[in-house]
C-alpha positions in Angstrom: -4.0 -2.1 11.7 -2.4 0.4 9.4 0.6 2.4 10.5 0.1 6.1 11.5 1.3 9.0 9.3 2.4 12.5 9.4 2.7 15.4 7.0 6.2 14.3 5.9 7.0 11.1 4.1 6.3 8.1 6.5 9.1 5.7 7.2 8.1 1.9 7.0 6.4 1.0 10.2 5.8 -2.2 12.2 2.3 -3.5 12.1 0.4 -2.9 15.5 0.7 -5.4 18.4 -1.1 -8.1 20.5 0.0 -11.4 22.2 2.5 -14.3 21.7 1.8 -17.4 19.6 3.4 -20.6 18.5 3.9 -21.2 14.8 2.2 -23.6 12.5 3.6 -25.1 9.4 3.3 -22.7 6.6 2.3 -23.1 3.0 3.7 -20.5 0.7 1.9 -21.1 -2.6 -0.7 -18.4 -3.4 -4.0 -19.1 -5.1 -4.8 -16.1 -7.2 -8.3 -15.7 -8.8 -9.5 -12.8 -10.7 -13.0 -11.7 -9.9 -15.6 -12.1 -12.6 -17.7 -9.2 -13.8 -18.2 -5.9 -11.7 -17.7 -5.7 -8.1 -20.8 -6.1 -6.0 -22.2 -2.9 -4.3 -21.2 -4.5 -1.0 -17.6 -5.4 -2.2 -17.1 -2.0 -3.5 -18.3 -0.2 -0.4 -16.0 -2.3 1.8 -13.0 -1.6 -0.4 -13.6 2.1 -0.6 -14.1 2.3 3.2 -10.8 0.4 3.8 -8.9 2.7 1.5 -10.3 5.9 3.1 -9.7 4.3 6.7 -5.8 3.9 5.8 -4.0 6.9 7.1 -1.3 6.6 4.4 -3.9 7.0 1.6 -6.3 9.5 3.3 -4.1 11.8 5.3 -0.6 11.7 3.6 -1.4 11.0 -0.1 -4.7 12.6 0.2 -6.1 10.5 -2.7 -9.0 12.1 -4.5 -12.5 10.4 -4.8 -11.7 9.5 -8.3 -8.4 7.9 -7.3 -10.1 6.0 -4.6 -12.7 4.6 -6.9 -10.1 3.7 -9.5 -8.2 1.7 -6.9 -11.4 -0.2 -5.9 -12.2 -1.1 -9.5 -8.7 -2.5 -10.1 -8.7 -4.7 -7.1 -8.9 -8.4 -7.6 -9.7 -11.2 -5.2 -7.3 -13.7 -3.8 -7.6 -16.5 -1.3 -5.4 -17.7 1.6 -5.7 -20.9 3.5 -5.1 -21.4 7.3 -1.4 -21.2 8.1 -0.5 -19.7 4.7 1.7 -16.7 4.7 0.4 -13.6 2.6 3.5 -11.6 3.2 6.8 -12.6 4.9 9.0 -10.5 7.1 12.2 -9.5 5.4 10.8 -10.1 1.7 10.3 -7.3 -0.7 6.7 -6.9 -1.8 4.8 -4.9 -4.2 1.1 -5.7 -3.2 -1.5 -4.1 -0.9 -4.3 -6.2 0.7 -7.8 -5.6 2.0 -9.4 -8.3 4.1 -12.8 -9.2 2.7 -13.4 -12.0 5.2 -11.5 -14.3 7.5 -8.8 -13.6 10.2 -5.0 -13.1 9.7 -2.2 -12.7 12.2 0.6 -10.1 11.9 3.5 -11.9 13.4 7.1 -10.7 14.3 10.1 -12.8 15.3 12.1 -15.3 13.4 9.7 -17.9 11.9 12.7 -20.0 10.6 14.1 -20.6 14.1 10.6 -20.2 15.8 12.1 -17.7 18.3 10.6 -14.6 19.8 7.4 -15.0 17.8 4.6 -12.5 18.8 1.2 -11.8 17.1 1.1 -8.1 16.9 -2.5 -7.7 15.8 -5.3 -9.8 14.1 -6.7 -8.4 11.0 -10.5 -8.9 10.1 -12.9 -7.7 7.5 -12.3 -4.2 6.3 -8.7 -4.1 7.6 -5.8 -3.4 5.1 -2.0 -4.1 5.1 0.9 -3.9 2.8 0.5 -0.3 1.6 4.2 0.6 2.1 5.0 -1.9 -0.6 3.1 0.4 -3.0 5.2 3.4 -1.9 8.7 2.1 -1.2 11.0 -0.7 -2.4 11.7 -2.0 1.1 11.5 -5.3 3.0 8.4 -6.2 4.9 8.4 -5.5 8.6 6.3 -8.3 9.7 4.9 -11.7 8.5 1.1 -11.8 7.8 -0.5 -15.3 7.8 -4.0 -16.6 7.7 -5.5 -17.9 10.9 -8.4 -19.3 9.0 -9.5 -19.5 5.3 -9.5 -15.8 4.0 -10.8 -13.9 1.0 -8.7 -10.8 0.2 -8.6 -8.0 -2.3 -5.2 -7.2 -3.8 -3.7 -4.3 -5.7 -0.2 -4.3 -7.1 2.4 -1.5 -7.3 2.0 -1.2 -11.2 -1.7 -0.6 -10.8 -1.2 1.9 -8.0 1.1 3.9 -10.1 -1.7 4.2 -12.7 -3.9 5.5 -9.9 -1.3 8.1 -8.9 -1.3 9.4 -12.6 -4.9 10.3 -12.1 -4.1 13.6 -10.4 -6.6 16.0 -8.9 -6.8 19.5 -10.0 -5.5 20.7 -6.6 -2.6 18.3 -6.9 -1.7 19.8 -10.4 -1.9 23.4 -9.0 0.4 22.3 -6.2 2.9 21.0 -8.7 2.6 24.2 -10.7 3.5 26.2 -7.6 6.5 23.9 -7.1 7.7 24.4 -10.6 7.3 28.2 -10.3 9.4 28.2 -7.2 12.3 26.7 -9.0 14.2 29.7 -10.5 15.6 27.8 -13.6 12.0 26.4 -14.5 9.8 29.2 -13.3 11.5 32.0 -15.2 11.9 30.0 -18.5 8.7 28.3 -18.9 5.4 29.8 -20.0 2.2 29.1 -17.9 1.0 26.6 -20.4 4.4 24.7 -20.3 4.3 24.8 -16.5 0.9 23.2 -16.7 2.1 20.4 -19.1 5.0 19.6 -17.0 2.9 19.7 -13.8 0.5 17.2 -15.5 3.3 14.9 -16.6 5.0 14.7 -13.1 4.8 11.4 -11.2 5.6 11.0 -7.5 8.1 8.7 -6.2 8.8 7.6 -2.6 12.0 6.8 -0.8 12.8 5.4 2.7 15.2 7.4 5.0 18.8 6.9 3.8 17.9 5.3 0.3 19.8 6.9 -2.6 17.7 9.1 -4.9 20.5 9.5 -7.5 24.0 8.2 -7.5 27.1 9.5 -9.2 27.7 8.0 -12.7 24.3 6.7 -13.0 
């Protein structure tokens, strides 16, 4: 249920596919509830396995074990009722979800006009979706709605940025090599200064065609 990835920055992808479906009335209000106390052993194991199974996190970002565990500890529980949209196609989002229990449908087509509706895939316990919203400020590629009552785990972009600041030693060494390869930095900075700069760097992600900087900004 998660998009495939490559060694280069992935472009926002459609969720995987299945059959056609008619639309039900949709309730948009979201019921959020923070979990109380520590995660159970079973909850934490499900979340960690779901993060590791997500290609964007495991293959492209190559999150460390410490980062994966930090993500798991930050996630909070939310619920969705049958017919409720968790994300809507075309809207900008900032949350990543893991299905704890229940079934959700990934739907494409125009829900407003009820035309060309298709269920691309059904998501179940252990599946995840919405990770691109943590990486890019881009519109959702499909609508995800609950087919039955669902319990989900959710993480937002602000929390994910904190996770990305927890860099592994190998990532810092990679940054140091990148800094050393830039002539104006590599020649002027001492090794300790390169290390400090590498530790302070934060990664940002952009979709194809998006402006990184603009004149007069």
